[in-house]
N, C-alpha and C positions, 0 to 999 in steps of 0.2 A: 173890511174885506180880508179874507184869509186865503190867499192864492196858494195853489200847489200844482205842480206839473208832473205828469207821468209819461214816460216815453215807452211806446210799445213797438212790436215788430212792424205793424202796418199803420199805426195811429200815433198822433200826438194829442195829448189831452190836458186841459186846464180846468181846474175846479176852483170856483170862487163862491164865498159865502157872503150874503147880504144880511145885515142886521137892520130891521125896519122897526122904528118905534111906533108907539100907539097912534100917533097922528099920521102914520103911513108915509113917513119920509125916511130915506136911507141915510145913515150917518157916515161921515168921513169919505165922501165921494166928491167928484168934480161935476159941477152943473153943466149939462149939455144944452138944455133949453128950458124955458119956464115950465114948471110942473113935472120935470123929469130929472133924474139923477143918473150920472154916467160913471162907470168904473174907470179906473186908470187904464191906459193902453196895455194890453197883454199880448205877448208874442207866442203864437201857437202854430206849429207846423211850418215855420218860416214866414209867417204872415202876421200883420198887426190887426188886432180886433178890439172892439169896445163893446161892453155890455151896458145897456141903459135900463133903468127902473122907471116905470110910469105908474104912478099911484091911482090915476083916474083915467082909464082907457075905455074906449068903446070897442066891443067885440063885433065885427061885421057879421059873424055867423049868428050871434044871439043878440042882435041889436035891439030887437023888439022887447027883449026881456029886461032892458034897462041900459040906456046909453051912459057911458062914463062910470060904469059900476064894476070895472074889472081891475085887478092888480096885474100888470103886464110887464114882461121883460123882453128886451129886444137886443139881438146880437147884430153887430154891423162890422163888415170887413172894410178896413180903412186904408189898406195898402194896395198898390197896383198889382194886377194879376194878368198874366199872358195866357193864351191858349183857351181851353174850354172852361177855365175857372177852377175853383177849389171846392171839393166835396166835403161837407161838414154837417154835423148835427148839433143841436142846442137843446138842452133839457133843463127843466126847473122843477123843484119840489120843496115843500115845506119840511123842515127838519127840526129836531130838538138836539142841539149840539152837545147837551149834557147826558141825556138819557134817550138815545135814538129809539130804543124799543118801546118807549112810552107813547109813540105816535099811534093814532088809531089805524085800523086796517084799511079804512077807506082813503087814507092819504095816498095819492098817486103821483107819478112823474109825468109831466107834460113835455113832449118832444116835438121839435120841428127840424126837418132835414132839407138840404137844398144844395145846388151848385152856386157858389158865391163869386161875385165879381166886385170890383172896387165900388165902395159905397153902397153895396147891396145889403139888405137887412132882412131878418126873419123875426117874427113875433111869437111869443109864447104867452097865452092868456092863462095865467096860473089859477086864479080863484076870484070869485065875486067878492066885493067889499063886504056885503052883508053876510056872506058865509065866513069871511075872515073875522067879523065881529063875533059870530057865533062860536068860532073856534076857541075863543077865550074860555068858554065853558068846557072845552075838550082838551085843555092844557097844551094847545099849540104855542101859547105865549109864555114867555118867562120875563118877569120884570117889565111887563107891558111892552114886550118886543116880539117881533116875528122874525124867524130865521129862515132864509131861503137859500138853498144850494143850487147853483147854476153850473152846468158842466158843458164845456165846449170841446167837441171831438173832431179832429181834422184828419182825413185820410191822407197819408203821405204819398202813396202811390196806388191809386185806385185800380190800375190794370193788373196789379199783382194779387188783388183780392179776388178769390174765386166766388162765383155767384152763390148767394145764399149764406155767405160767411159773415155778413154784416152783423147779424144778431148773435153770432157765436162769440164766445169769449176769445179774445185775441191771444196769440202766443206771447208768453212773457219775453221781455227784452233779454237779449243775449248778453252775458257778462263780457265786458271788454278786458281781454287778457293781452298783456304785452309779452311777446315771445322774443327771447334774446336772438341775436343774429347767429347764423351758423358759425361754429368755431372749430369744426373738424380739421380744416386746413391749418389752423394755428396750432392745434394739439399735435398734429403729425409733423409740422415744421419743428416744433420743440423736441419731438422725439428724434428727428434727424440730427438736430444740433447737439443734443445730449449724448447720442449714440447708445442710450440705454437699451440693452437687449439686442444690440446689433450682432448678427450672426454671419455676415459676409463682409469681406474687405476687398475693395477694388484698388489695384495699384495702377495709377494713371501718371505717366511721366515720372515714375519713381516715387510718387507721393501716395500714401495709403488713404483711402476714403471708405469709412465704415457705413454700412447700410443694413436694411432688414429684408430678408428674402421674400417674406410674404407680401410686404408692401410693394416691392418691385414687381413681383409676379402678378399681383392683382391689377396693376396699372399697365403692364407691357407684355404682350404675347411673346416677344423675343426674350425678355427676362424670364418669363415662365418656362420657356423651352430651355434656356441656358441653365437655370438654377434648379429646375425640377423635372426636366425632360430627358431626352436621349443624349444630350451632350455630357457624357459621363465625366469628362475632365473638369467641368465646372459644377455639375450637379452635386458631387460629393466633396467639393473643395470649399474651404472657407476663405480662399484667396484667389482672386481673378485678375489676370493681367490684361490691361488695355494699353496698347502701345501707339495707337494711331489717333489719339484725341488729346487736346489740351485739357489740363486738369480743371481750369476755370470753366470750360465748356461742360465738362462732365458734372461738375458741382451744380451748375445752373440747370442741367438736365435733371439731376436728382431733386433739386429744390422744386421743380415743376411736378415731378412725380409725386412728391409728398404734399404739396400745397396748391397745385393747379395754378400757380402764378409764376411770372418771370420778371422780377424787378429790374433786371438788366435791360430789358427791352422797353421799359417805360421812360428811359432817358432819350435825349435827342443827340444827334451828331454821328460822326463816322464810327466811333467805338461801338455804339449800340447796333449800327447796321452790320458791322463785321461780326459781332456776336450773334445777330439774327441769322447770318449766312451759315456760321458754324453750327448753330443749334438746329437749323433746318436740316442739315445733313445728319446730325445726330438723331433728330426726331424721326426721320425716315428710316434710319438704321434700326431703331428700337420700336418702331410701329406706334409712335405717339402721334396720332393724326391731328389732335387738337393743337398740340404744340407746333406741329408742322404748319398748320393753317395760320397760327399766330405769327410765326416767323415769315411766312409768305407775305402777309399783310404789312409787316414791318419793312421788309426788303422792298416791297412795291412802292412804299412811300418815298424811298430815297433813291430811285432809279435816276442816274445821271450819266453824262458822257464818261466819267471815270469809272463808274461801277457797272454799267449796263452789260458789258461783255462778260464779266465774271458772273453776274447774276443770270445771264442767259445760259451760260454753261451749267450753272447750278440747277436751274429750272429743268434743263434737258436731262441731266443726270438723275434727278429725283422725281421725275414725272409730274412737275408742276405746270400744267398746260396753261393756266390763266397767267401765271407769271411769265412764262415763255412768250405768250402772245403780247403781253404788255411791253416786254423788252424789244421785240421785233418791230412793233408799231413805233416805238421811240426811235429806233435806228432808221426806219424808213420814212419818218415824218418829213424829213427834208433831205435832199440829195447830198448835202455837205455833211450830214451826220455820220454816214458810214465812213467817210474819209477821216473824220476826227476820231471816231471810235477805233478805227483800224490802227491808229498810232499809239494806242494805250497798251500797257502790259497785259491787261485782261484779255485783249483780243488775241494775243499770242497764245494764251492759255486756251481760249475758245477754239482756235485753229487746231491745236494739238489734241485736245480732249473730245471735241464735238465737231468734226469736219462736216458732218451731214447738215448741221445747222447753217453753215455758210452756204451750202448748196440751196437750202430753202430760202435764204435771204436773197440770193442771186435770182432765183426763179420769181420771187415776189416782186423784185425790182423790175425784172423784164416784163412781167404782166402789167405793172403800173405804168410803163412807158408806152404800151400799145394804145 
């Protein structure tokens, strides 16, 4: 047996060659039952199949013309199947493996198709034995052997095959191409680090930070206005002063602008939360909505008695309604929470910067006691 498998867009196919000697027995096969020879199990379309050769079979359609006078091949599904079954076709034909074109024109392919379930089989009655004897005179045999090609075709997803397409040539398999992962963020990160071609310098807390105007303007509408818009003092200057931001916060902001990532917020603990609070303010200032959302999620994870008042003020000042709601629910969750929060330094900042929020809290508390 010479197996070969071909994967197609809608089909899986297995081709097997049987070599049958002059006494009509197939060689190098596993016996399935007396008088029959079975192929080894072959996997096609995710299912296990077995092909059997029967040298003396009776054809029920032509039984009167001679019982036990047929060379028959049988395909059997031997694995379990769920649902409606497996659609498959099974075909057989005499071949000359050396000179295929030498076969006579009357040589034909016999096909059987069906929906298969476990242990279900279909038969192909290939040729009468007496006709096979006569074929020796027509050069079907080589070295007193007959070669039969059996092809099992399994539809992989019948619902995707349009009506009438079964007889059409299937589309060739698409080549599998491995595409490298996106690396733009890495390349831009290296550009920021190397400062190659930098054309603007920000001075933050007396420390110079070089960057590229076009990258900043493409990512931030505020940078676009500052560096290319009507703010003439910055548009024509290669040096921009920033006096109200920590340099580490600004560097983290630039890193996000170039790479769309914030490594500082991937850490746990108070330091990461504080950085998220500062970056939230910076993101709102420069119109970086995605960074702002990332910071909101990070700050929301770490709302506690010590941080809730500061976070509530931050949410109020920068229009973070979801974060504000979360903080107020935390404070109002239990009556004693407000007393504890009121004793923190953050609450004093909340009183001075956002007195209207305290009014909202008192109103919500009053409604809750009704």
